[in-house]
N, C-alpha and C positions, 0 to 999 in steps of 0.2 A: 629874402633869406637865402636865394641863388646867390647873391653876392658873398654873402659870408662865407657860402659855403668857397666858395671859390677863393676866398681869400685865406682860408684855413688851409685848404690844397696848398697854398703858395706859402704858407710859412714853412709847412712841414718841409725841409731838405730831403731831395730823392737821396735813396741808398744808391751806390755806386755799384755799378754792377762788377766792378772785379771782386768786391770782397763775399764771402761766401757767407749764406744766412746763420744767425744766430743759431747757436748748439741747443736742439729741446731735447726733453730726456725719453718723448715716444717717437723721436725719429734716430735716437742712439743706433751709429751701424752696429754691425758685429765686432768691428776688429778697428784699430785707426790703420790709415795706408801711412807706414813711416819705411823709407828706406831700409832694407838689409832686416826687416821683420821676418821672424820665421813664422807667425803664425799664418795658417791659412787662408788667404783669399776668398772673397765673396767668387771670384767668377769661378771657383775652382768646381762649383755645383752647379755649374750651367745645363741649360735643357737638353744639352747633347750626352750628358752623364747619365750612367747605368742607376738603377736603384741601390745599386752596395753603394757604390760610389757618392752617392748622395747622402745616405745616413751615415755614411762615414766617415764626411765631412762636418755633418750634423751632431757627431760625438766629438769630434774634436775641437767645436766651436762649445759644446758645452764644457767638455774637463778642461778647456782653457781658462773658462770664467773671466773673459776680457770685457763683457756686458754685464751689469751688474740684474738683469732681467734672468738672467739662465739661472738664477740660485734659488728660484722661487718656482722651479719645475724639476721632474725626474729626468733621466734619461731617457731622450729621444728615442722614436720609436717610427716605423714606415707606416704612413696612415692608410686606411682603405679608399678616399679621397682623391681624385686628378683634380690638377691644375687645367691650366687653358693649354699645355702644351701637351694632356692626355698622361701627364706621368705623374706618378704618388706623391703624395704631399708628406711634412714631416708631421710627425704628432708629439705635441710637447705636453705630458702630462703633470696635471696641478700636482704640487704638494698639498694645496688646503683645501682640494676640493675634489672631489672624483672627476672631473672633466678634463678632456685634452683638448690645448689649442693645435688648430691645423693650421702650419704655416709653408707658402711653396718654398722649396730647397733653392731658388735663383736670389729669393729675398730676402736681403740680407737688412733688411728694417728688423726693428723690436719694439715697433708701437703696442701691434696687437699683447703680445706676449705684456709689456707692463701695463696695459691697461686691465688684462684679465687679472693682474698679481694685486693692483692696485685695488681693484672691486673686492676682491677676497678680504684683503687684507682690513680692509676697511668694515666687512661684515663680522668678522672675528672682532675687533676692538669696541664694536658698539653692545653693548649690554642688553639684552631686550627686559622689556619689566616683566612680561609672563613670561611666564614656564609651562611648557607642558607636563603633563602627567608622566608622561613615559620617559622624559628625563630626569626626576627624580627617583625614579624606578615602580611608577603604581605600572601595574603590568594591565594589558586588554584596551589601552588606549593609543594606542599607534599611530602613525601617519597611516591616511585612509587611503589607496589608490583611489585618480579620478574616475578613471578608466572603468569601475566599479561599482560607481553613484547610481548609475543607471538600471543596472542589475538590481541592486539592494532595494533600492527604492519599489521596482517592479516587483520582488518579489513579498517585500512589506505592506504593500496593496492586497497582493492575490493572496497570501497564506495570513493576512486580519482580516479579509474582507471589508476594506476600509476604501472609502472613496477618495479618488485619484484630489479631489478638493484639497484634503485631510493633510498634503503635507505643505498645502500652502497656507496653513492657520499659524498667524503671530506665536500662539503660544509652544506648538511644536517645533518651531522654529528657536525659541529661546533654547533650547537643548538638543538641540543638530550639532553635530561637527562642523567646525567654518570649513572644509573643504567639503560637505552634503550640500550647505547653505550654497555655498560656490556655484555648482555644479546640479542645482536642483532642479530637475527635467519639468518639462510642464504635460498637461492632460495628454495631450496627442501624442508625445514623446511614451507618456508610461501606458497608455494602450497601445502602441505599436511596438515596444519592448516586451509586453506581455505576450503579444503574437508573436515576437520573434523566439521568445527565450522558450516558451512552448514546441515551436517546431527542434529548437535546437536540442533541447532535454529528448524529445522522441526519438531522431536521429542515435544519440547514444546509448538509449536504453532498448532502442532494436538490437543495437551490437550487443547489448548486454544478455540480453536474450536470446540471441543466437549462440550463445555460448551457456548457457544452464544446463545443467546435464539432470533428467529425471522430469515427472513429470507435470504439467500444468492444468489448472483449472481455470474455467471463467465463469463469472457471477454477473448475471445482467438482469435490469429490470427498467422501468420508463417512470415518468415524473415530471409532473408541470412544476413548472417555475412560477412563483408571484407572480411576474409579470407576463402569464397566458404562455410560453414557450413551452412547447413540449420535447424533453430530452432523452434517450436512453444511456446508461450507464455501464459502464463495465470496470469488473473489479479483476483482475488476475491474481490466481491464488499459486504459491510455490514454495518448496523447502527450501532455505538457502542456510549456510554455514557463518557463522559468526566465528569472532577474532580466537574465540575460547574454544572452537571446533564444536560447539553445540548444534542440533539440526533444530530451527525452528519454521513453522509456517508461516509463512511471510504473503498479507494481502496488500497491494495498493493498489487505487483506481487507476484503471487503465487511460480510458479516454472517455469524454462525453460528445454527444453526438445529437444532430438537432433532428427532430421525426418531422420529415413534412406531409405524410400522407397517412390513413385510417392505419390505426393498430392491429392491422392483422398479420395471422402469424407469418404469410409467406412474405409482406414486407420487414417485418422484425426480424424474419433472417436474414435477407438480405443485408441490413446495416449491421447485425452481429457479423455477417461476413465479410463485410467493408472493413470492420475494426480489424477481427483477425488477419485478413490480410494486410492492413496497411503496417502490422507490426510483425507482420511473416511468422504468422505463427498456424495456417495451414493445417498444416499434419502431424503438430505437435500437442492442439490440444486435446486431453483426457476425459473430458466433460465439463457441461454446464448444469450450473447451479441457477435458480428461479422459481418465483412464487408457483402458487397452483392456479394461475388464469387460465383461462382457457384458451386464450391465443396463443400463451407461451407453450402448450403442447403441440399445436401446430407447429409454432415454431424450431421445436425440436424436431419434429420429425422432416422439416425442411433443412434443418441443417445436415442432419442426416444424410441428406442425399446431394447435399452441396460439398461437404470435407469430411464428414465423420466415415465415409464409403471411403476414404483415402488412407484414414487409420489403420485399415484393413492388411496397408504393405508393410509396415511393423506392427500394429497390437493387432490382430484380427478379431478379437472380440470388445464392443462396443460396451464398457462395462462402466463408464463414468457417466455418460447423460444418463439422468433423472428423468426419464420415461420409460417404458416399456410397454412392449406388443406381442410378448409373450404371451398366449392364452393359457398354455400348459404350466406357468409359474403361477398365474393367479389362481387357477383353481386349486393347485395345491397350499399356496399362501390363504385361499377361504378355506380348506380344509382346517390348516393350522389355527387360525386364530377362531375356529366353532368351539374349542375347550372354553373360550369366556366366555361364549352364551350361552350358558345352563338356564337361563332367566329372561334372556329374549330371546322372540321368537325369530327364527332365522328366512323366514319366506322373501323377504327381500334379496338378500344375498343372493338365493338359490336363481332367481329370476334374473340374475346379472349374469350366469352363465348361457342362459337361453341364447344370446344371439351372436356365438362364437362363428356362424356363419358368413359373417359379415367383418371384414376388416377394422371399417370403420367406431365398432363397438369394443373393440381392442382397446383403443384409444379411450373412448370415454368411461372405461371399466379402470382404468388407471389414473385416472382424474378426479377432483372434487366438482363438481358443477356447482351453480350455484340453486340449484333442487336436490342438494345432500342434506342441508341443513335439515337436523333433526328438533322433533320437538314429541312433547308426550303422547301427545297425539299417534305417531307413528309407531308406537313401541308398542306391542301387547304384552299379555299377560301381564298386568301391573297391577300392585296393591291397592287394593279399598282404601280410604283415607276415612277416619272416622271422626267425629266433631270434639272427642276428648281426647285426642293427641295433642302432643303437647306444642306443635304446629301442623300446617299443612299446606298444601300450593297456595291459598288464598290468603291467608294468612302471612305467606313468607313474602307474599306483592308488597302487603301493605308494611312487613317488617323492613323491608327494604326502601321502602316510602319515608318512613318514620328517619331512619338513619342518614338519608340524603337529605330528610329537615332541618335535622341537628348540626350537619356539617355547614350549612348553607345561613343560619339561624348565627352561629360561631363565627362564620365569614365576613356576613354582614354588619356586623353589631360587633366593634370593640368594646363595647362595657358590659356585654354579655359575656365576652372571652375572657374579658380582664375576671370576673367574678368565676369563670369557670373553671382556670388556672390556678385563683386563690383557692379553691374546693378540693382542686386535684392535687396539691400541698399540704393540703390540709389530712387527707385522706391516706397521702404516700403512695400515689398511683405512679407508676412509671413514665418516664419522659420520652418521647416530647409531650405535651399535655393539648393533646388540640387531635381532632377529626377530620380525616382526611377524605378530601371531597373525591367522588365515582366519576370520571370524566371515560364517557364511553369509547373516546377515541384512544384512552391510556390502558396500556398493558398491566393488569394485576392492579389497577386503581381500586376494584373491590375487593380484593382481598386487604390490602392496606388498608382500606375504610372498617372494612369489618374486624379488623385485628387492632384497630383503635378504639373501636365501641368496647371490645372485649378487655380494654388493656385499662379503660378509663370507667367501667363497670360501675363502682363505688361514687366516682365521681357524680356522673350521670344521674344516680338516681335522685341524690340531694339536689342538684344543681336545676333539675328539670320542675321540679316542684316552686323553683321561685318565682315568686309573684311576678316581681321587677323585671327581672333577667331570664327567667325559662320562656320553656317553649309552651303553647296552646296544648289544653288537656286529651285532643284527639291525637298527638302525636307524642303523648308519652310512652317512654319503653315498659313493659310489664318484663316478668322472668321469662318469659316464652319466646319473648326476643332477642334476650341475651343468650340465650339455648342454643337457638339457631345463629348466631353470630360465631357461637362457641364450636359448631359441629361445620359450619363452612368454611370457619378457619382451616381443620384439619384435611376438608377436601380440598382446598385451594393450595395448600403448601405447597405440596409437590411441584404443582403448576408455576408458582412466584418462583422458588428454586431452581427449575428448569430454564426458566424464561430468562431469570439471570444469568445465568449461566451460558446460555447460545447467542446472545446481545453480548458478550465481549467479544471484543475486535478478535478474529484468528483463532477463536477457540473451539467452536463447537466442531466435531469429528462424528466422521457416519459411524465408528465404532460404539459413541456412545447414545446415540439415538434409540437402537434396539432398548439398550436398557432402561433409557430416559420412559419410554413407551412400556415396558414392562415392570415397573415399577411404578408408574400411573395407573394402569391398567389392575394390578395388584390390587391399590392401595384401592380401587372405586369396588372391584371385587368383593375386597373386606368387607366394606361399608355395605354391602348388598348381603351379605352373607350373615350379618348381625348377629353374631353367636350369642353377644350381652343381652339384646334384646334391648339395647339403648338408643337406637337411631329409630325415629317415625319411618310412616311409609312414604312422605312427601317427599324426602330425603332419599330414601332408597331409590324410590321412580327416578329421580331426577339422574341420581349415579349411573342408574341404567341407559337412559340418555346419553349420556357420555361414554361410556362406555362404549357404545356400538358407533360414536363416531370417532371414538382414539382406537376402532380395530379398522374403521374404514382406513387411515391414516397406516394402521401398520401395515395394511392389504398394500400400498401403495410403495410403503418402506421394502416389503420383504419381495414383490417383486423384482430387484434390481439386488443383480449378484454383488455389486460391490458390497453391498450391507452386510452379504453373509461370509464375503471373502473375509473382511475386516476382523468380524467376530471371532474367523479362525486365526487369523494373525495376530489376535490380541495377546501378547502374555498372559495375561490375566484370565483370560477367558476360554481361549480355545475353540475344542468340541466337549470339554468339559459343561458350560455355560448349557448348550441345548439340553444336556443329559436332566441337568438339572432341572431346566425350566420344562421338561417333559416333554420335548418337540416330537415329532415322529420320527423313525431312526430313518425313514425313506428320504425325510428332510435333510436329515446329518450326513448322511452321505452324499444326496445333491451338493450340499454345501460345501464338504472336503472336497469332492469330483470339480467342482466349480471351481477353488483354489488349486486344484492339481492342473487341470487345463491351460489356466489363464499361466501357469510359470513353465507349463513348457512348452505353448506355442509363443510366449512373448519376452521369457527371463531365462530361459535353461540357455546353460551357454554349448556353443555349439562343438561337434567333437572334432577333432585334427580330422583332415582326407588326404594326407600326404601319406605315401605307402611308402611301406617303409622296404629295403630291397632287402632279402631273403639271402641267406647263405645255405648254399646246396649241400645238404650233409649225406651222410648213409641210408638205411631204410632205417627205421627204430626197430629197437630189440623186443620184440613182444613179452608183454609180463605177465605172468602166469599163479595162480594162487590169490594167497593176502592181496599180495602186493598189486594185482590187477584191479582191484577193487579202491587201492587208495587214491587213483585220480577222478573218479566219482564222485568219492565222499571229501577230496579241496574243493571242485565245481560246487558242488551242492552246499558248502561251508561259506565258501566266496559269493554265493548268490544269497544265504542270507546276511552275511553283513554290510553288502553293499544294497540299499532301499533306495525308495524314495526319500527327498528332502521334505516332503510335505508329511510322511509317514514318520520320520525323524522328529519332526518338530513337533508333532501331536502325541508321541512320549513324551515325550520332556515334562516335568513337572510345570505346573503355575504359580507366576511371579507376582506377590502381593506385598502391599505395606507391610508396615511393624502394626496395624491395627486391622490389618487382614483386609483389609480395602484395594478396590485395584489400583493400578500404576496408569501414571500415564504412558501410553502405548508407544506412543510416536517418541517420547522422549526415551523410553528403553531401547528401542531401535538405535536413537541416536547414539545412546552410548557405547550399542554393538559395533557400531559405526566404528567408533574412536579407539574401539578396543583391537580392532583387525577381524572380527568373529562374523563373518557372514551368511552363518547359518545355513550352508550348501549351497550358495544363490539363490535364499532369502530376502537380504536384507533390502536390496532396492527395491521390490515388489512389495513389501512391507511400508518402505518408506514410501513408496506411490501411491499406495491405498488407502494408509491411515493417514497421508497428509490431503486425501481430497473431504473438504467443505461439506459441510452439511445444511448450509441456509445461507440464506443469500442479504442474511446483516449486515454486511459489510457496505453491499449498495445500500441500503438505507441510510446506513450512518451516513455515507459520503453526500445524500441527498439533505440531511438535517445542515450539514455546514451549505450546501447550495440557500439554504431558506434564509441566511444570515450574510450571506454572499449578495441577493438581490434584495437588499433594505428596502425599505420605503423611499428613499432620498436616489435609489439607483435604477428605480423601474426603466429608464429609458434606455437601459443596458441591451445591446444586443445580441442574438441567442449567440452568436459564435463568439463574442469577447463572454459571455454568462459561461459557456462550455469549456474554453481557453484557460479563461482566468480559474475556475474550480479544477481544474487539471493541474493545472501549475500550481496551486497552492497545496494539494497531495503531493504532486513530485518535490517539492521543498522540504514538506513534511518527513520525505523518507530518505532524503540527503541526497537528492539525484542530481542538486544544480551547484556544479562547485566552482569556486572564483577565477572570474571572469570569462566565466564560457558565455555570456553576453558577447562581449566585446571581441574574444574570439571569432565566433560565430558570423558577425558583423562587418568585420576585417575580412574572412572567407569568403561571404556572398560578393564584396567589394573587389577582390581578385576577382571570382567568377565571374562579374562583368566585363572586368577591362580585359580578362582575357578573353571573352566571347564579343567583345568589340573589334578587338584585335584579328579574331578569327574574319569576323565579318568585313573589316575593314579589307584584309589580304583576299578573300574570297570577291569584293568589288575589285580592287584594284587587275586581280588574274582576269578579271573578265575584262576590263577596258584594255588591258593591255593584248588578250587574244582577239579587242574588237581593232 
């Protein structure tokens, strides 16, 4: 085979060295070498020429069109890239694509220009069989930036509480965009992306909070994940103005931090301090909302000593923290709620005032401990029950057990439920045709069960006597059971309505809390009075226990100045509500004084201190007779016109809806802000006070999502992955993540690492040089 190869080489005649190589389109020169040609030569753009000369030479080549390669390009321009002589290259913009082809000015070959032009021409000539929806006018299906795939996948997993393996499922890949499938990240990349995006968003959110104007509040609560980690969640509350200019109370989970020690008040305070300092909010938090756990009271006291005292530099009144140690306020609050205890012995309340000598007792009186739960045995002056009553306390327990037995029967037996639904339709009962379960851990489930019993009363009478699908005789309901259900529905209805209102995200306001408690107290007092003799002693005794417990919560509410200030600044209440509720005049005066002191201390505009130069004039001519009294009269009238902003506010009328119901105070003040009416400086103060949240329900809502995030298939998640994944989910839902945030953050980290490496190398080189 080697000999055949040699013979082949011998058969091919060698090329004469004098002949020039065959012409190739890829090596086509810029211009022919002819004598007397007026076209510029290639040597005119040598390495020694200036940038202007090289660009001028390239433009002349483009205009002469000696080579067909230049027909596919626009007018050349100077490129940012450098050639081997450290000179700027010439950029040739392609007409068929946005790409620019760089060529050294000293190179006369058009091979790269022709190659790129041929490639673009072939792409245009080949008609693709598949077309994108964006090319036929369908919006929302454009190209996806490959740099954004990792961020979108991380947000999808975090926001939807999806496991990382879900992205690899074949059924999901069938509906994914080809760009996403091509750049699909791995599990480790997704986990790392969630951590990095969490840090990226927090950096930007810190800058956003620095620019925020107005009061901010914090809601905190602790929670244990399904896989055994203890976390503390923090939600920030603040007023924001949307694009339409409306003022809204915005709440967003700020962060979740793992608890590593015992949940003492001191340790919880340090963790909250860490979260506050992490976001730069040390001197800007005006209040903290939490539940009534005993360790939370200690936490509030610790936080006062840690950073709430710094609030006094700007706002000297700690009017936002939901704890109080003012014994005078407790005594006055106790005097106030005594008007609701006409039928209840006040011995226990009077004993709580005996411990004012020690500071620890003040904190105890301001919170409900585990021993504060009431029962009928704790209340004196109870009415005696008679066997002839419609129902008694003992029969009530049996009736509630019967209701639960009926709900269990319908839930466990499909045939019984089908029969029950048929009977409900025959009796034309209102839907739904079912009896709700009474779950101990679910709010208002007792009310919903009683309401369903009362709604399906006629059907239950018929269904329970059915021998095949009915209930045993011992759980049959009688008229007394239905009377109990009807009465309890009336008692529990206000609790159900207020619970729904307080459970809505960012809807609970401090001004509405006092109204809710007053309505609950008024409803219970009406039942206790029993003017029409309708309610038996068993129900009235239960209402006495409820009103005693309600008054304990009322005491906590009235011990805080912010509740009374919010009532004064509400456009539908002001001080008129206190008068209609028959509050003592001293209590009303104190609420107004608290409002005035807060305004003068924190919101009153400072008077200008610049002294004006006085013009020297001669002695004033003394006035005599009637003219002498005009000056004093003018000063007195001027004093009558200029009055306190709080007095001006209280002198105005009440603002009510068309149905004479109270308006939304926060929305009303927002309209005043859009119209430019600041009410003599009360506007910002009213927005800050009425924007204070009344409950920590938003923290509980975030924990509900946490139970979905740590599903049965994700019990191996680390505490940091759980906390950061939950936080990232809420950041995304609140619009805090922008496109390419993760890519820009990663590029920034790379640049920082490179700069640090260069600085370190420079330091090492400097040390070696010195040595």
